[in-house]
N, C-alpha and C positions, 0 to 999 in steps of 0.2 A: 852546582848542577845536580843536587840531590833530587831524587824522585824521577830521574830520567832513566828509563830502561827500554832500549829499543827492541829488546827481545819480545816485549809485549806488542810491538807494532808489526813484527814480521809474523803475521798470522797466515799459515798455509792451508787453513781450512777453506773449503769451496762450498758455495751456496747449494749446489745440486748434488752434493756427494755426502756420504755418511762421515761422521767425525773421524779424523786420522790421528793415530797416536804419534807423539813426538819421537823422532829418531835421533841419529847422531848428526854431526854438522853436515856431512855430505847428503844425508837424507833430506835435510831442509833445503839444501842447494838444489837438489833434484826436483823438488816441488816447483821452485821458481824457474827452473830450466823448462819445465813442462809449460809454464805460462808463456815463455818465449816462443816455443813451438806453436802453441795455439794461436798466438797473436800474429807471428810472421806468416803463418799459412792461412790466415783468415781472408775471406773475400773482401772485407772492408779495407784492408791494407792494399790489396791489389787495385781496388777502385780509385785509390788516391792518385794513381798515375794519370788519370784522366779528369782530375778535378783541379779547379783554378787555384793558383797562388795569387797572382795579381792580373795576369793576362788570360781571359777566357778563350777557349777554343784555339789555343796556340799550337801551331804546327812546327815551330822551331824547337827541337828537342833540347837545345842548350838553355832554353828559358825554363824556369822551375815550374814543376807541378807540385801538388800537395805532397806526393810521395818523396820527391827529391828534397824538398824542403824539410820533411819529417826526418829523413835520414840525416840531414845536417844538424837538426836539433838533437837527434839521438847522440851524435858524436860529441856535441858541446855538453850535453847533460852528463854523459860518461865522464868527460874531463872535469866538470865541476865536482861530481861525486868522488872521483879519485883524489882531487885536491883537498876536499873536506876530510876524507879518511886519512890522507897523508899528514895533514896538520894535527888531527886528533891523535894519530899514532905517535908523532913527534912529542906531543905533550903528554903521552902516557895515559890517555883518557879512553881508549877503545874499550877496555874491560869494564871500567867504571860506568860507561854509558850502555853496556850490554851489546857492544858491536864487535867484540873480539872474534866471534864465530859467524858474524853476519855481514862481513864486508862484501862477499860475492852477491848475496841477495840485495844489499844496499845498492850496488852498481846496476844490477840487472833490473830491478824494479824501476829505477830512474830511467834507464835506457828504454825500456819497453813502454813506459808512460810517454816518453818523448815521441816514440814512433807512432803511438796511438792518438796523440793529443788532438789531431784534426779529423779523425775518422767520422765524426758526426756532422761535419760541415756539409751543407747541401750544395748542388750545382751553383756555380757563379758566386760562391763565397758569401760575404755579408749582404750582397744585394739579393741573393737567394733567400737568406734569412728574412730580410725586409719584405720581400714579395709574399712570403708565407704568412708573416705576422700581419701585414696590412690587409691581406685578403681575409683572414679569419677575424681580424678586429672589426671589419665591417659586417661580416656575417654574424658574429657574436654580439654585435651592438654594444661594444665596450663603452661607448660614449654614454649610454644610458646608465651603466653601472657607476661611472665616474661622476655623473651628475646627480646620482642618488635616485634617479627615475627608475620605475619598474616597467616602463614601456618596452615593448619588443616588436619591431617592425615586421620581422619574419614570422608570419602567423603559424607556419608549419613547425616553428621551433618554440611554440608557446610554453612547452613543458620546461624551458630553461628560464622562464620569467620568474622573478622573485615575487612571492605572493604574501609573505609575512605570516603564513599560517603554520609553517613547520620550520623552526630555526635551523635544525640540522640539515634539512633538505635545501633550504635556501643557501646555506653555507656551501654545500656541494655544488649547487648551480653556479654560485659565484666563482668557486675554484675552477670549475670546468671551463667557464667562459674566459677567465684570465689565463689559465694554463694553455689553452689552444692558440692564444694570441701572443704567446711568448716562446715560440720555437727558438731554440739556441743550439749551436753546434756542440757546445760542451754538454748540455743535457742530453742531446741525441747520442753522444758517445756512450754515455752510461746506459741508455736504452738499448743501443746496439749490442754492447758487450753482455748485458744481462738478459734482456727480453728477446731480442730478435735473433742474434747469432748463438745465444746460450754458450758462450765460450767457457763458462764455468771456471773463470779465473779465481785465483785466491782473493780473499777479501783485501789483502794488502795491495795487490796489483791493481785491483779495480779502484780502491780508495785513491790511489796516486793520480788518477785522471779526473777526480772529482775537484775540479779547479775552483769552482764557486759553490757556495754552500746554501744559496737561496733557492727555495722551491719556485718553479715557474709560475705558480698561481699566487705568489706573494703580492699583496696589494697594500699592506700596512706600511708604516714608517719603518725604515731600516734602523736597527739598533746602532748607535754611533760606534760602539766597540767593534762592530763587524762591518762597518760601512764599505770597506774594500773587498772583503771576502764575500759580501753579498751584492756586489754591484751588478752581477748579471745572473740569469738563471743557471743553476747547476744540475737540476734533475726535475723530472716531471712528476705530477700526481700519480701517474701509472707506476712509477718505480719507487714511490715513497716507502712502501713496506720493506722493500729490499734495503733502501738507505738506512732505515731505522735498524734493521738487522746488522748491517755493516758497521754502523756506529757503535752498536752494542759489542760486537766482536772485537773492535779495535779501541774501545774506550774513548771514543770521540764525542765531544760536546755537540749540542744541537747545531750550532753554526760554525763549528771548528773545522779546520782543514787538516788533512793528513800531512805530516811534516815534510816528506819527500817531494810533495807537490810543488813546494816553493822552488826546488831545484829545477824541476821540469819547466816551470814558468820562466825562470831566469834564462834557461837555455834557449827557449823560444824567442825571448826578447833580444838576445844577442844575435841569433841566427837570422831572423827575418829582416832586421833593419838593413844589414849589409846586402842580403840577397835581393831585396827589392830594388836597391840602387844598381846592383850589377845587371839585373834583368833589364832595367831601364836603359842602360848603355847598350846591352845586347840588342834591344829593340830600336836603337837610334833615337831615343827621346832626348838624350843629351850625350855629349862626349865626356871622356874622363876629365879633360881640362875644364869643361863647363861644370861638371860635378864638383871638382876641387873648388872652383870659385863659389859655387852654392854653399858648400860646407864651410868655407872660410868666412863667408858673409854671415851665416847663422851662428858661428862660434863667437864672432866679434874679434876684438883685438887679442891676438895671440901673444903669449909671453914665453920667453926662452925656457925650455924644459917642461912646458905644460903638456897636457894630454893631446892637444891638437898636434903639437910638434912631434911628440912621441909616436903618434898613431898615423894621422893623416898626412902630415908633411913627410914623415919617414917613407911611407908607401909611395907618395908621389915622386919624391926625389929618386928613389930606387928604380922607378919605371924606366927612366932613360938609360940606365946602365944595363937593362935587360935586352936591349934591342938586338944585340949580337947573337943571343942564344934562345930568346923566348919572346912570344908576342907581348908587347908592352902592356896592353889592356889586361890580359890574363894575369900578368905579373903584378900589376897594380892591385887587383882585387885579391890576389893570393896574399900579398903583403898587408893589405888593409885588414883582411880577416885575421891573419896571424898576429898582427900588432893589437887588434881589438881584443881578440881572445886572450892574448898574453896579459892585458891589463884588466879585463872584465872578469875572467874566471877566478883569479885570486880574490878579487873584491867580493864577488858573490859568495865564495867560500868563507871569507872573513865574516861577512854579514850573517851567514848561517850559523856559524859558531858563536859569535858575539850575542846573538839573539836566540840561542838554543833553547832556553827555557820556554819562551812563548811560542817558538816554532814547534817544539815537541808537543805542546798542549794544543797546537793548532789555532792560537788566538793572535798570532803576529799579524796585524791588520794592514799589511802593505806588501808589495813585491820586494824581493831581495835587492833589486837594482833601482828601487824607488827611494832615493835618499838625496841629501844635499852633498853631492860628491862630484868629482870629475867624471866618474863612470856614468852617472846619471846624465850629466851634461852632454857627454859624447853620444849616448843613445838618443837624447832628445834632438840633437842636430841632425842625426841620421833620419829620425822619424819626421822631423820638420821638413827636410828637403824632399823626402818621399811624398809627403802630403801635398806640398806646394807644387812640385814639378812632375810627379809621377801619377798619383791618384787622381789629380785634377787634369791630367792630359786628355785632350779630346778623344784620342783613340781608346783609352781606358774607360772614360765615361760612356762612350758610345756602346762599347761591349757590355758594360754593366747594365745600361738601359735595355739592351737586347736581352740580357739574362733575366732582368726583372720582368720583362714582357713574357718571356718563355715560361717562367715559373707561374706567373699569374694566369697565363693562358691555359696551362695544364690543369691548374686548380679549377678553372672555369669548365674545362672539358669533363673533369671527373666529378664535378659538383652534383650531377643528378643522383649519384649514389648517396649523397648526404641528404637529399630531398625525399628519399623514399620513406614511407611510414615504417615503423618498427616491424610490424607483422610481415609486411611484404619483403623487407630486407632480410628478415630471418628465414623466410621461405627461399629467397634467392641463395642465401648461404647454405642452407641445408640441402636444397635440391640442385644447386648449381645452375639454376635457370628460373625464369619467371615469364610466363607468356605475356603478361600485361606490361612488362618492362623490357622490351628487346634491346634498347640502347644500354640500359643499366646492366643487363646480363652480359653484354659484350665488354663493357668497361670493367665489370667485376672479373671477367676471365683474364684480363690483362694484368691484374694485380699479381705481385709475386706470391708464391706459395708460402714463404716464411712470414710475410705480412699478414696473409689471411689466417695462418696458424696462430700467430700472436693474438689476433682479434678473437678467434674462437676460444682460445685458452682463457682470455680475460672474461669473456661472456659466460663461460662455464662456471665461473666463480660467483656469478650474480644470481644464481638460482634461488638462494634463500632471501634475497632482498625484496623489499616491497615494490609494487608496480612502478610508483613514481620514481623511486631511487634507481630502479633497474633501467627505466627509460632514459634518465639523464646519463647514467654511467654507460649504457650501450652506445648512445650517440657520441660520447666522448671517445670511446675506443674505436668507433667507426671513423671518426675524424682523424684520430691518431694514426689509423691504418693508411689513410690517404696521405698524410704528412710523411709517414714512414716511406711509402713507395716513391713519392716524388723527391724527397730529400736524399734518398739512396741512389738516385740516378747520377751518372757521371755528366759532365758538361755536354759532351758530344751526344750521349744517348738522349738527354733532355731536349737538345736542339733537334735531333732527328725525329724524336717522338712528337714533338710539337708540330713540325712540318708535315709529318705523315697524317696526324689526326686533323690538321687544319686543311688538308688536301692541297698543300702548297708545294708538293714535289714538282 
């Protein structure tokens, strides 16, 4: 394990603050404790309580929201981190790896990344993402880019048409069109932390939520060595300068992942699989007995002492014994979770340690729990049952379609702001009104002040650009502002806003 020094990865410098001199061990801990406070007290964390996990607009508080799910992920992430440190301590490797004075930051960074991992998700989860991307794909005429055509049906967006006269400008046009059509909750989390909320977190803490390393505008073939790490967008064109700075501060390769991100990802994988099944029982989609039969069918023939017997059978058999002192269903899921964590946490820790060299360099091209093992098999049957019997349930599908329509409808409502010519929109921003655009003026007034500020700050940096580049970039940041506003809504707020503006009260 030569060449591994985690002291280099615990960088407590902040992007908006002057350089800080290194202090003693507690001084370093204090910087990461400051991160904890900034995160826990942020509005983005509070909004998670009204964002979908599986069931949108759910009134039953026992069914998980993004916030309760994230708290569960936080606990599992802490458990994995402690297990890794415990094993390294037993092997006498903490000092060798530069971790002897960094065990507290190690745990804290993982915990807070777990708590933050879903903050960029839009209303209605992945269907919200799909609605945003499909709406912008039509508007950006992505089909013409993918076919090689330079045609552009939207005449008022002719400045985004590839003309072949200026290679650099054409590349920017192409990036803008792809970037706006690849909204992703992971990339939005980076934008929230750095650009919109300006939490000014340490580079280390922010790097831990950079789950995927592909820019949203990426349209080339993905390098095979990073196929997993680049399978989804991780950041937008707007945050690319910051990501370059972050990579430089932490000595990360262009497509490499921060090492502790693997732990956050494993904690999420362990948590959501069981949670989705428990919520489905709470919603009467199936009973515990039916769930057990589904799991048994997916596993196939069980053998004495295998993981199905250790985990699922154990939980199911103990359920009957609980009737005298606890609700059987609650007890089943408590046992299922306990037994699953008992098996998967050590497995994740072992995988982290046995692949430490490539994980430290950020090139380990798979998830910790993505291997040929009973652990992976167990997770797969949880996911398979959820996919077949929960996500495909008519109630869930109906709610997802409602969410898709609401997000698409809100984008339609706010689209006049995107249709305004540059000079007129500039006047609206500067004067907060425009007599020839009364509808657009009122729509603009509804946008959040932090989103308008992020737009203005981005535009201020374009003053030295040429007119054509400025026009392309301005439209990008204007569209990004609309995406920021709508994706930042909670499920309930988006639902109410759509009804109000559609006069459907």
